[in-house]
C-alpha positions in Angstrom: -1.4 19.6 17.7 2.0 18.7 16.2 3.0 15.1 16.7 6.4 13.5 16.2 5.8 10.1 14.6 8.6 7.6 15.0 8.9 6.2 11.5 10.2 2.6 11.2 9.3 -0.4 9.0 6.2 -1.6 10.6 2.7 -2.8 9.7 -0.2 -0.3 9.9 2.1 2.7 9.9 0.2 4.5 7.2 -3.1 3.7 8.8 -1.9 5.3 12.1 -0.6 8.4 10.3 -3.9 8.8 8.4 -5.9 8.5 11.6 -3.7 11.0 13.4 -4.1 13.5 10.6 -7.6 13.0 9.4 -9.5 11.9 12.5 -7.5 13.4 15.3 -6.6 16.7 13.7 -2.9 16.4 14.2 0.0 17.6 12.1 2.2 14.6 11.7 6.0 15.0 11.4 7.7 11.6 10.7 11.0 11.3 12.6 13.7 8.9 11.5 17.0 8.0 13.1 19.3 5.0 12.6 19.6 4.4 16.4 15.9 4.2 17.2 16.2 0.6 18.4 19.2 1.2 20.6 19.1 1.8 24.3 21.7 4.6 24.4 22.5 7.2 21.8 23.6 10.8 22.3 23.1 11.3 18.5 19.4 10.3 18.8 18.7 12.8 21.6 20.5 15.6 19.8 18.6 15.0 16.6 15.4 14.7 18.6 15.9 18.0 20.4 16.5 19.9 17.2 13.5 18.2 15.5 11.0 18.9 18.3 12.1 22.5 18.6 12.0 23.2 14.9 8.6 21.6 14.4 7.0 22.8 17.7 6.1 19.3 18.7 3.4 18.8 21.3 3.7 15.1 21.8 5.3 11.9 20.4 3.8 8.7 19.1 5.0 5.3 17.9 3.7 1.9 17.1 5.4 -0.4 19.7 7.5 1.0 22.5 11.0 2.3 22.2 13.1 3.1 25.3 15.3 5.6 23.5 12.3 7.7 22.5 10.9 7.4 26.0 14.2 8.7 27.3 14.2 11.8 25.1 10.5 12.5 25.8 11.2 12.3 29.5 14.2 14.6 29.3 12.4 17.2 27.3 9.0 17.0 29.0 6.9 15.6 26.1 4.1 13.0 26.3 5.0 9.8 24.6 2.0 7.6 23.4 2.8 4.2 22.1 0.5 1.4 20.9 2.1 -2.1 21.3 0.9 -4.5 18.6 3.7 -7.1 19.0 4.2 -9.7 21.7 6.8 -10.6 22.8 8.3 -7.1 23.2 11.4 -7.2 25.3 11.8 -3.4 25.1 8.8 -3.1 27.5 11.1 -4.4 30.3 13.3 -1.3 30.2 13.0 0.7 33.4 12.2 3.6 31.1 8.7 2.4 30.8 8.1 3.9 34.3 8.7 7.5 33.1 5.5 9.5 33.9 5.6 11.0 30.4 4.7 7.5 29.0 1.3 6.3 27.9 1.9 2.7 26.8 -1.2 0.9 25.4 -0.9 -2.9 25.4 -3.2 -5.2 23.5 -2.6 -8.4 25.6 -4.6 -8.2 28.8 -2.4 -10.8 30.5 0.7 -8.8 29.8 -1.0 -5.5 30.8 -2.2 -7.0 34.1 1.3 -8.3 34.8 2.9 -4.8 34.5 0.0 -3.1 36.3 0.1 -5.5 39.2 3.8 -4.8 39.6 3.2 -1.1 40.1 3.8 0.2 36.6 1.2 2.9 36.2 2.2 4.1 32.7 0.5 1.1 31.0 -3.0 0.9 29.7 -5.1 -1.7 27.9 -6.6 -1.4 24.5 -7.9 -3.5 21.7 -6.0 -3.0 18.5 -7.9 -1.1 15.8 -9.5 -2.5 12.7 -8.9 -0.6 9.4 -12.5 -1.0 8.3 -12.1 1.1 5.2 -9.2 -0.7 3.7 -11.1 -3.1 1.4 -13.7 -0.4 0.5 -11.1 2.1 -0.6 -9.2 -0.4 -2.7 -12.4 -1.3 -4.7 -13.9 2.2 -4.9 -10.7 3.7 -6.2 -10.6 1.2 -9.1 -7.6 -0.7 -7.7 -6.6 -3.4 -10.1 -6.2 -6.8 -8.6 -6.0 -10.5 -9.6 -9.4 -11.8 -8.4 -8.3 -15.4 -8.8 -5.2 -14.8 -6.7 -6.9 -13.2 -3.8 -10.0 -15.5 -3.7 -9.9 -18.8 -1.7 -12.1 -21.2 0.2 -9.5 -21.2 2.9 -6.5 -18.9 3.4 -3.8 -18.4 5.9 -1.7 -15.2 5.9 1.4 -15.4 8.2 4.9 -16.5 8.9 5.7 -20.2 9.5 8.7 -19.2 11.7 10.6 -22.0 10.1 13.7 -20.0 9.1 17.0 -21.9 9.3 19.2 -21.4 12.4 16.3 -20.2 14.5 16.9 -19.6 18.2 15.2 -22.7 19.4 16.9 -25.2 17.0 20.3 -23.6 17.6 19.8 -24.0 21.3 18.2 -27.4 21.2 21.0 -29.2 19.3 23.5 -28.2 22.0 21.4 -29.6 24.9 21.7 -33.0 26.6 19.1 -35.7 25.8 17.3 -35.3 29.1 16.7 -31.6 28.7 15.7 -32.1 25.0 13.1 -34.7 26.1 11.8 -32.3 28.8 11.4 -29.5 26.3 9.8 -31.9 23.7 7.2 -32.9 26.4 6.6 -29.3 27.4 5.9 -28.2 23.8 3.6 -31.2 23.3 1.7 -30.5 26.5 1.2 -26.8 25.6 0.0 -27.8 22.2 -2.9 -29.6 23.8 -4.0 -26.6 25.9 -5.1 -23.1 24.8 -5.7 -20.2 27.0 -3.2 -21.2 29.8 0.5 -20.8 29.8 2.3 -24.0 30.7 5.7 -23.2 29.3 7.0 -20.3 31.4 6.1 -21.8 34.8 7.7 -25.1 33.8 11.1 -23.5 33.1 12.7 -24.5 36.4 16.0 -23.1 37.6 17.7 -26.3 36.6 16.3 -26.2 33.0 17.1 -22.5 32.7 20.6 -23.1 33.8 21.1 -25.8 31.2 19.6 -23.6 28.4 21.7 -20.6 29.6 24.9 -22.7 29.5 24.4 -23.4 25.7 22.6 -20.2 24.7 23.4 -17.5 27.2 21.3 -14.3 27.4 22.2 -11.1 29.2 19.6 -8.4 29.7 20.4 -4.9 28.4 21.8 -2.4 30.9 18.5 -0.7 31.3 16.3 -3.9 31.4 14.9 -6.2 33.9 13.5 -9.1 31.8 13.9 -12.5 33.3 15.5 -15.5 31.7 12.2 -17.5 31.8 10.5 -14.7 29.9 13.2 -14.6 27.2 13.5 -18.4 26.7 9.8 -19.0 26.8 8.8 -16.1 24.5 11.6 -16.0 22.0 12.7 -19.6 21.9 9.9 -22.1 22.9 6.7 -20.3 22.1 8.0 -19.2 18.7 9.0 -22.8 18.0 5.6 -24.1 19.1 3.9 -21.6 16.8 5.9 -22.9 13.9 5.1 -26.5 14.8 1.4 -25.8 15.1 1.1 -23.7 11.9 2.8 -26.4 9.9 0.7 -29.1 11.5 -2.6 -27.3 11.0 -1.8 -26.6 7.3 -0.9 -30.3 6.7 -4.2 -31.4 8.3 -6.4 -29.0 6.5 -4.6 -29.5 3.2 -5.4 -33.2 3.3 -9.2 -32.3 3.2 -9.5 -28.9 1.5 -7.5 -26.7 -0.8 -5.7 -23.9 1.1 -3.9 -20.8 -0.1 -0.9 -19.8 2.0 0.5 -16.3 1.9 3.9 -16.3 3.5 7.5 -15.1 3.3 9.0 -18.5 2.6 7.9 -19.2 -1.0 9.6 -22.5 -1.1 7.6 -24.2 1.6 5.0 -26.6 0.3 2.3 -28.9 1.7 -0.1 -31.3 0.1 -3.3 -29.4 -0.8 -1.7 -26.1 0.1 -0.8 -23.6 -2.6 2.0 -21.2 -1.5 1.1 -17.8 -2.9 4.2 -16.1 -1.6 4.0 -12.7 0.1 1.0 -10.3 0.1 1.3 -6.6 0.5 -0.3 -5.4 3.7 -2.0 -2.3 2.2 -2.8 -3.2 -1.5 -3.6 -6.9 -1.5 -4.0 -8.4 2.0 -7.4 -6.8 2.7 -8.6 -8.3 -0.6 -7.5 -11.7 0.5 -9.3 -11.4 3.7 -12.5 -10.2 2.1 -12.5 -12.7 -0.7 -11.6 -15.8 1.3 -14.5 -17.9 2.6 -12.5 -18.8 5.7 -9.6 -16.8 7.1 -7.5 -18.7 9.5 -5.6 -17.3 12.5 -3.1 -19.3 14.4 -1.8 -16.9 17.1 1.8 -16.6 18.0 2.0 -18.5 21.2 3.6 -15.6 23.1 0.3 -13.7 22.7 -1.3 -15.4 25.7 -4.6 -13.5 25.8 -4.7 -10.6 23.3 -6.5 -10.2 20.0 -3.7 -10.3 17.4 -3.6 -7.5 14.8 -4.2 -10.2 12.2 -7.7 -10.9 13.6 -8.6 -7.2 13.5 -7.3 -6.9 9.9 -9.5 -9.8 8.9 -12.6 -8.4 10.6 -11.9 -4.9 9.3 -11.9 -6.2 5.7 -15.2 -7.9 6.2 -13.7 -11.4 6.3 -14.9 -14.4 8.2 -12.5 -15.3 11.0 -11.8 -18.8 12.4 -9.1 -18.7 15.1 -7.5 -20.5 18.0 -8.8 -19.5 21.4 -7.8 -16.1 22.6 -9.4 -14.9 25.8 -9.5 -11.2 24.9 -11.6 -11.9 21.8 -14.5 -12.6 24.1 -14.3 -9.1 25.5 -15.2 -7.5 22.2 -16.8 -10.2 20.0 -19.2 -13.1 20.4 -18.3 -16.6 19.2 -20.7 -18.0 16.7 -22.1 -14.5 16.0 -19.0 -12.4 15.1 -16.3 -15.0 14.7 -15.6 -18.6 15.6 -12.8 -20.5 17.3 -11.5 -24.0 17.5 -10.4 -25.9 20.6 -8.2 -28.6 19.0 -7.3 -30.2 15.7 -10.5 -32.2 15.4 -12.6 -29.2 16.2 -10.7 -27.1 13.6 -11.5 -29.6 10.8 -15.1 -29.8 12.0 -15.6 -26.1 12.0 -14.0 -25.7 8.5 -16.3 -28.4 7.1 -19.3 -26.7 8.8 -18.7 -23.2 7.6 -17.8 -24.1 4.0 -21.2 -25.7 3.8 -23.1 -22.9 5.5 -22.4 -19.9 3.3 -25.2 -17.6 4.5 -24.3 -18.1 8.2 -20.7 -17.5 7.4 -21.4 -14.3 5.6 -23.7 -13.1 8.4 -21.0 -13.7 11.0 -18.4 -11.8 9.0 -20.9 -8.9 8.5 -21.7 -8.8 12.2 -18.1 -8.5 13.2 -17.5 -5.8 10.5 -20.4 -3.7 11.7 -19.2 -4.0 15.3 -15.7 -3.0 14.3 -17.1 0.0 12.3 -19.0 1.2 15.4 -16.5 0.5 18.2 -13.1 -0.7 17.0 -12.2 1.4 14.0 -8.9 3.4 14.0 -10.8 6.6 14.8 -12.7 5.0 17.7 -9.6 3.4 19.3 -7.4 6.4 18.8 -10.1 8.7 20.3 -10.2 6.5 23.4 -6.4 6.5 23.7 -6.3 10.3 23.3 -9.0 10.7 26.0 -6.8 8.7 28.4 -3.5 10.5 27.5 -5.0 14.0 27.5 -7.6 13.8 30.2 
């Protein structure tokens, strides 16, 4: 089959293309257009129509969901398969998600169940795939790497979401003291609890009105997202993630050396070495494999799903220590395939324990890797997705 692959700057793009070509037997034709993120574009559809005709396209595919592509697929009667690996994803709230040509695979069970319970029958649930051969290929092909740079007792790879002029800080400084105090208390309360969303239900109409007055948001013409979704996901939960990641790194760095791989190379903490960025394909799998403990602190807007970062760690044969994520328990067993922490004290206790229990740590990492090889590889996950879309 010939597949139109929407090409845009995203993680795992090459893994997806390789899987479509080598494991699914597809001929992949990358498609690019400057308007791919827009909601309306005659130019996009004109280019799409010419492209699909000239390449005899059978179906379309993308990582994350794009309403404009969904529109063109619907107009021209082509299946559109998308795998969503980001959350939040405001584009999912476009009415175009209801088109029967869509097959939208979501990795967060809570988000999936929300859409499904509201009568959206074009959504499906999937675990994200683990690229289990990434580390193996790098080493077998004689890939040169700096062993000292990619080896660590403890590593964290991810954004700190502490950029200047972020949405939350821009909004917060305009609010009255009472509303600021309310939001401070809400973030602090959510920090104490994992696995249950306190933030969105606590955004009352009064609070939403005050936020809207200083930082107004208007949905796109084709969208139905609510204000509580936008302010919770893009403002508060992103801010809480930043607070937590910084706090955790401070705490751990006081007891153990940590290597931090992140975009902001100027951010420093006691005991934490900022290594700057790491390439997703050529270096990141080596970091995961060669770190004794790989930390995952999930973006708070991922309420239940297994983040791609967790699957990347497992796929490289690394040991994963993460915050609680409900969906992890669907696929892996804590204490056998990975481990999780419940609070700050538990995080430090687990780090101390696994640093001093090397054989157990290696056994757990190996168990998860073997399970991923057998059930959650790109080939296995894509095969199940294709069975759903083409049954």
